[in-house]
C-alpha positions as CSV (number, residue, x, y, z in Angstrom):
1,M,41.5,-31.8,-22.4
2,S,42.0,-30.3,-25.8
3,D,39.0,-28.7,-27.5
4,V,40.2,-30.1,-30.9
5,T,41.4,-33.4,-32.2
6,T,43.5,-33.8,-35.3
7,L,43.1,-36.9,-37.4
8,T,44.8,-38.1,-40.6
9,T,42.5,-38.4,-43.6
10,D,42.9,-42.2,-43.4
11,A,41.9,-42.2,-39.7
12,L,38.9,-40.1,-40.3
13,H,37.9,-42.3,-43.3
14,S,38.1,-45.3,-41.0
15,R,35.8,-43.7,-38.5
16,V,33.2,-42.6,-41.1
17,L,33.4,-46.0,-42.7
18,A,32.7,-47.7,-39.4
19,I,29.7,-45.5,-38.8
20,L,28.2,-46.3,-42.2
21,S,28.9,-50.0,-41.9
22,K,27.3,-50.0,-38.4
23,A,24.2,-48.5,-40.1
24,G,24.0,-51.4,-42.5
25,L,25.6,-49.9,-45.7
26,N,27.4,-52.5,-47.8
27,A,31.1,-52.1,-48.5
28,M,30.6,-50.5,-51.9
29,Q,28.2,-47.9,-50.6
30,A,30.0,-47.1,-47.4
31,A,33.4,-46.7,-48.9
32,A,32.3,-44.4,-51.7
33,I,30.3,-42.2,-49.3
34,A,33.1,-42.1,-46.7
35,R,35.5,-40.9,-49.4
36,V,33.5,-37.9,-50.4
37,I,32.6,-37.0,-46.7
38,V,36.3,-37.1,-45.7
39,A,37.2,-35.1,-48.8
40,G,34.8,-32.4,-47.7
41,E,36.4,-32.1,-44.3
42,R,39.9,-32.3,-45.8
43,D,39.1,-29.4,-48.1
44,A,37.4,-27.4,-45.4
45,C,34.0,-27.7,-47.0
46,K,32.2,-28.2,-43.7
47,S,28.7,-28.2,-45.3
48,H,29.7,-31.3,-47.2
49,G,31.8,-33.0,-44.5
50,I,30.8,-35.1,-41.5
51,Y,27.7,-32.9,-41.1
52,R,26.2,-35.0,-44.0
53,I,26.5,-38.4,-42.2
54,E,23.2,-37.8,-40.3
55,G,21.4,-37.2,-43.6
56,V,22.8,-40.4,-45.1
57,L,21.5,-42.3,-42.0
58,R,18.1,-40.7,-42.1
59,A,17.7,-41.6,-45.7
60,V,18.5,-45.2,-45.0
61,K,16.4,-45.4,-41.8
62,A,13.4,-44.1,-43.6
63,G,13.8,-46.5,-46.6
64,K,14.5,-43.6,-49.0
65,A,17.9,-45.1,-49.9
66,L,18.9,-48.7,-50.0
67,P,22.0,-49.4,-47.9
68,D,22.8,-52.7,-49.8
69,A,22.2,-51.4,-53.3
70,V,24.6,-52.6,-56.0
71,P,24.6,-50.2,-59.0
72,V,24.4,-51.7,-62.5
73,L,26.3,-50.4,-65.5
74,E,24.5,-50.6,-68.8
75,Q,26.7,-52.3,-71.4
76,N,26.8,-50.6,-74.8
77,D,30.4,-50.3,-76.0
78,A,29.4,-48.5,-79.2
79,S,27.7,-45.5,-77.4
80,A,29.2,-42.3,-75.9
81,I,26.3,-42.3,-73.4
82,V,27.2,-44.3,-70.3
83,K,24.3,-45.3,-68.0
84,V,24.4,-46.5,-64.4
85,D,21.3,-47.5,-62.5
86,A,22.0,-46.8,-58.9
87,K,19.3,-49.2,-57.8
88,S,18.0,-46.8,-55.2
89,G,21.4,-46.5,-53.5
90,F,23.6,-43.4,-53.2
91,S,25.1,-41.7,-56.2
92,N,28.7,-42.0,-55.0
93,A,29.0,-45.8,-55.6
94,A,27.2,-45.5,-58.9
95,F,29.6,-42.8,-60.1
96,E,32.7,-44.7,-59.1
97,L,31.4,-47.7,-61.1
98,G,30.7,-45.5,-64.2
99,V,33.6,-43.1,-64.2
100,P,36.3,-45.4,-65.7
101,V,34.0,-46.2,-68.6
102,L,33.1,-42.5,-69.0
103,A,36.7,-41.6,-69.2
104,E,37.5,-44.3,-71.8
105,R,34.6,-43.2,-74.0
106,A,35.6,-39.6,-73.8
107,R,39.0,-40.4,-75.0
108,R,37.6,-42.6,-77.8
109,F,34.8,-40.3,-79.0
110,G,36.2,-36.9,-77.8
111,I,33.1,-36.4,-75.6
112,A,31.0,-38.8,-73.5
113,A,28.2,-38.5,-70.9
114,L,27.4,-40.5,-67.8
115,A,23.7,-40.6,-66.7
116,I,23.1,-41.9,-63.2
117,N,19.5,-42.8,-62.4
118,D,17.5,-43.6,-59.3
119,C,20.1,-42.4,-56.8
120,T,20.2,-40.4,-53.5
121,H,22.6,-37.5,-53.8
122,F,24.0,-35.5,-50.9
123,A,27.5,-34.5,-51.8
124,A,29.3,-31.7,-53.6
125,L,30.0,-32.2,-57.3
126,W,33.7,-31.3,-57.4
127,P,34.7,-34.9,-56.5
128,E,33.1,-36.0,-59.8
129,V,34.8,-33.4,-62.0
130,E,38.1,-33.9,-60.2
131,A,38.0,-37.6,-60.9
132,L,38.0,-36.7,-64.5
133,T,40.5,-33.9,-64.5
134,D,42.8,-36.5,-62.7
135,R,42.4,-38.5,-66.0
136,G,43.3,-35.5,-68.1
137,L,39.8,-34.7,-69.2
138,A,37.6,-31.6,-68.9
139,A,34.2,-32.2,-67.4
140,F,31.0,-30.8,-66.0
141,A,28.5,-32.3,-63.7
142,M,25.0,-31.3,-62.6
143,C,21.9,-32.6,-60.8
144,P,18.6,-31.3,-59.6
145,S,17.7,-31.5,-55.9
146,Y,14.3,-31.0,-54.4
147,S,12.1,-27.9,-54.6
148,T,13.6,-25.4,-52.2
149,V,14.3,-22.5,-54.5
150,A,11.8,-20.0,-56.0
151,P,12.3,-19.1,-59.6
152,A,13.2,-15.5,-60.3
153,G,10.1,-13.4,-59.6
154,G,8.3,-16.3,-57.9
155,T,7.1,-16.6,-54.4
156,A,7.3,-20.4,-53.6
157,P,9.9,-23.2,-53.9
158,L,9.9,-24.9,-57.3
159,L,13.5,-25.4,-58.5
160,G,16.2,-27.2,-56.6
161,T,19.5,-25.8,-55.5
162,N,20.7,-27.5,-58.7
163,P,24.5,-27.5,-58.4
164,F,26.7,-27.3,-61.4
165,A,30.5,-28.1,-61.4
166,F,33.2,-27.7,-64.1
167,G,36.8,-29.0,-64.1
168,W,39.7,-28.4,-66.4
169,P,43.0,-30.4,-66.1
170,R,46.2,-28.4,-65.5
171,L,49.8,-29.4,-66.3
172,E,51.5,-28.8,-63.0
173,S,48.8,-27.4,-60.7
174,P,45.6,-28.5,-59.2
175,P,42.8,-28.4,-61.7
176,Y,40.6,-25.4,-62.5
177,V,37.4,-26.3,-60.7
178,F,34.3,-24.5,-59.8
179,D,31.2,-26.0,-58.1
180,F,28.3,-24.0,-57.0
181,A,24.6,-24.2,-56.3
182,T,22.4,-22.2,-58.7
183,S,20.7,-20.8,-55.6
184,V,22.4,-17.9,-53.8
185,A,23.7,-20.5,-51.2
186,A,23.6,-24.2,-50.7
187,R,20.8,-25.4,-48.5
188,G,23.5,-26.8,-46.2
189,E,24.8,-23.3,-45.6
190,I,21.3,-22.2,-44.5
191,E,21.2,-25.1,-42.0
192,L,24.7,-24.3,-40.7
193,H,23.6,-20.7,-40.0
194,R,20.5,-22.1,-38.2
195,R,22.6,-24.4,-36.0
196,A,25.0,-21.5,-35.2
197,G,22.2,-19.1,-34.4
198,K,23.4,-16.7,-37.1
199,S,21.3,-14.5,-39.4
200,L,21.5,-15.0,-43.1
201,P,22.9,-12.3,-45.5
202,E,20.1,-10.3,-47.2
203,G,19.0,-11.6,-50.5
204,W,19.5,-15.2,-49.7
205,A,15.9,-16.2,-49.0
206,I,12.2,-15.5,-48.7
207,D,9.8,-16.7,-46.1
208,A,6.6,-18.7,-46.5
209,N,4.7,-15.6,-47.5
210,G,7.2,-14.7,-50.2
211,Q,8.8,-11.9,-48.2
212,P,12.6,-11.4,-47.9
213,T,14.0,-12.8,-44.7
214,T,17.4,-13.2,-42.9
215,D,16.0,-15.7,-40.4
216,P,17.3,-19.3,-41.2
217,E,14.2,-20.9,-39.8
218,A,11.9,-18.7,-41.9
219,A,14.1,-19.4,-44.9
220,L,13.9,-23.2,-44.5
221,A,10.1,-22.9,-44.2
222,G,10.0,-20.6,-47.3
223,A,12.4,-20.6,-50.2
224,M,15.9,-19.8,-51.2
225,L,16.6,-17.5,-54.1
226,P,18.5,-18.2,-57.3
227,F,21.9,-16.5,-57.7
228,G,22.0,-13.6,-60.2
229,G,18.2,-13.3,-60.4
230,H,16.8,-14.5,-63.8
231,K,20.2,-15.8,-64.9
232,G,20.6,-18.2,-62.0
233,S,16.9,-19.2,-62.4
234,A,17.5,-20.0,-66.1
235,I,20.5,-22.1,-65.4
236,G,18.7,-23.9,-62.6
237,T,15.9,-24.7,-65.1
238,M,18.4,-25.9,-67.6
239,I,19.7,-28.4,-65.0
240,E,16.1,-29.6,-64.3
241,L,15.8,-30.3,-68.1
242,L,19.2,-31.9,-68.8
243,A,19.7,-33.8,-65.5
244,G,16.1,-34.6,-64.8
245,V,13.8,-34.6,-67.8
246,M,16.4,-35.6,-70.4
247,I,17.8,-38.6,-68.5
248,G,14.3,-39.8,-67.5
249,D,14.6,-39.0,-63.8
250,F,13.0,-36.8,-61.2
251,T,12.8,-33.0,-61.5
252,S,13.2,-31.2,-58.1
253,R,9.4,-31.0,-57.7
254,E,9.0,-34.7,-58.4
255,A,11.8,-35.5,-56.0
256,L,10.1,-33.6,-53.2
257,D,6.8,-35.2,-53.9
258,Y,8.4,-38.6,-53.7
259,L,10.3,-37.9,-50.5
260,G,7.5,-35.9,-48.8
261,S,10.1,-33.9,-46.8
262,T,13.3,-32.0,-47.1
263,A,14.5,-33.9,-44.1
264,F,16.0,-36.5,-46.4
265,A,18.8,-36.3,-48.9
266,P,17.3,-35.7,-52.4
267,R,16.5,-38.6,-54.7
268,H,17.0,-37.9,-58.4
269,G,19.5,-38.5,-61.2
270,E,22.9,-37.0,-62.2
271,L,24.5,-36.0,-65.5
272,I,28.3,-35.9,-66.0
273,V,29.8,-34.9,-69.3
274,A,33.5,-35.5,-70.1
275,F,35.6,-33.9,-72.9
276,S,39.0,-34.7,-74.3
277,P,40.8,-31.4,-74.9
278,E,43.2,-33.1,-77.3
279,A,40.4,-34.6,-79.4
280,F,38.6,-31.3,-79.8
281,S,41.8,-29.4,-80.6
282,A,43.2,-32.0,-83.0
283,G,44.5,-30.4,-86.2
284,R,44.6,-26.9,-84.7
285,P,47.8,-25.1,-83.5
286,G,48.9,-25.3,-79.9
287,N,48.5,-27.5,-76.9
288,P,45.1,-26.8,-75.3
289,L,46.4,-27.4,-71.8
290,A,49.4,-25.1,-72.4
291,R,47.1,-22.4,-73.9
292,A,44.8,-22.7,-70.9
293,E,47.8,-22.0,-68.6
294,A,48.3,-18.7,-70.4
295,L,44.7,-17.8,-69.6
296,F,45.0,-18.7,-66.0
297,E,48.3,-16.7,-65.7
298,A,46.6,-13.7,-67.1
299,I,43.7,-14.0,-64.6
300,A,46.1,-14.3,-61.7
301,G,48.2,-11.5,-63.2
302,Q,45.4,-9.1,-62.5
303,G,45.3,-10.2,-58.9
304,A,42.2,-12.3,-59.3
305,R,41.8,-15.6,-57.5
306,L,41.0,-18.8,-59.4
307,P,38.1,-20.8,-58.0
308,S,38.9,-23.6,-55.5
309,Q,42.3,-22.1,-54.6
310,R,41.2,-21.8,-50.9
311,R,40.0,-25.4,-51.0
312,F,43.2,-26.7,-52.5
313,A,45.2,-24.8,-49.9
314,A,43.1,-26.4,-47.2
315,R,43.7,-29.8,-48.8
316,A,47.5,-29.2,-48.8
317,R,47.3,-28.3,-45.1
318,A,45.2,-31.3,-44.2
319,E,47.4,-33.7,-46.1
320,K,50.4,-32.2,-44.2
321,D,49.0,-31.6,-40.7
322,G,45.8,-33.6,-40.6
323,I,42.1,-32.7,-40.3
324,T,41.1,-30.9,-37.1
325,L,37.7,-31.6,-35.5
326,T,36.1,-29.9,-32.5
327,A,35.3,-31.8,-29.4
328,D,31.6,-31.6,-30.3
329,E,32.3,-33.1,-33.7
330,I,34.2,-36.0,-32.2
331,R,31.4,-36.6,-29.7
332,Q,28.9,-36.7,-32.6
333,L,31.0,-39.2,-34.4
334,D,31.2,-41.4,-31.3
335,H,27.5,-41.1,-30.8
336,L,26.7,-42.1,-34.4
337,L,29.1,-45.1,-34.2
338,E,27.6,-46.3,-30.9
339,H,24.0,-46.0,-31.9
340,G,23.9,-46.4,-35.7
341,L,20.5,-45.8,-37.2
342,D,19.1,-45.2,-33.7
343,A,21.1,-42.0,-33.5
344,V,18.8,-40.3,-36.0
345,A,15.1,-39.6,-36.0
């Protein structure tokens, strides 16, 4: 018996969708979540792939996320601010509802923002910005998390991992995209090290006493560290302000207080801002997308790698050859499908 199984993206999507439907998620929630989970596996982002299914189910089972939520779009055609109330569901369905309106407003006004409130968020942010680069727009996205990161010089968790993503559309290539936590590593990476019995690199975390540690268990009981010291700490704080305080939603501390545990996917809001390069450059010489290509060529000409190139290469391989899962991963999918919410604590 082979140790691996190769599935098409459609086949994996069907399996994930079946698991989520068995767990009671409505069609809108299940389809949106399945899309981002499969995209994670397709792009070899294992920390945001099928590993995340259990977290989704735990949030539903504990009543922290509503499986039958139907997000609501606030109607205000004259505003560049688009608002979607996720109604205690997951952010993915709320984003899919809001993104066409966000794109239309960005083209009309040159810039527009989408604020998603009262959502559970577990996924990477590059699906959001790529949904906008696919429409010819530049974008950034951000959200708080729950308190797992100590501020620079601090000794206890206060900030979230607070991811930030940016995307720029390209003429004949995959978009320029970066997506990273403002902590040294995403919390999912710490958990994957723990599951694999591997030590963490130095400088990733501190233990419950505020001392440096390379033990994933001690790190999960303590705090992660911001990337770049005070610089990452400042950016993480900015995200708390813009995607928490400003949009009237939870900060990372408030999210943890609400959830009572980091065992669940975080509950908070999300902010996505879209820009029309053509609108901003109107009346100025040159095509902004063509000028950007000259910059990218200069970067590559020095031997540097653009962000997400490995992910896009993995995507191309998966679209050609399929997505490969281990026997253990297939067994886990089968277990989740068979037992639904009873498969998780």
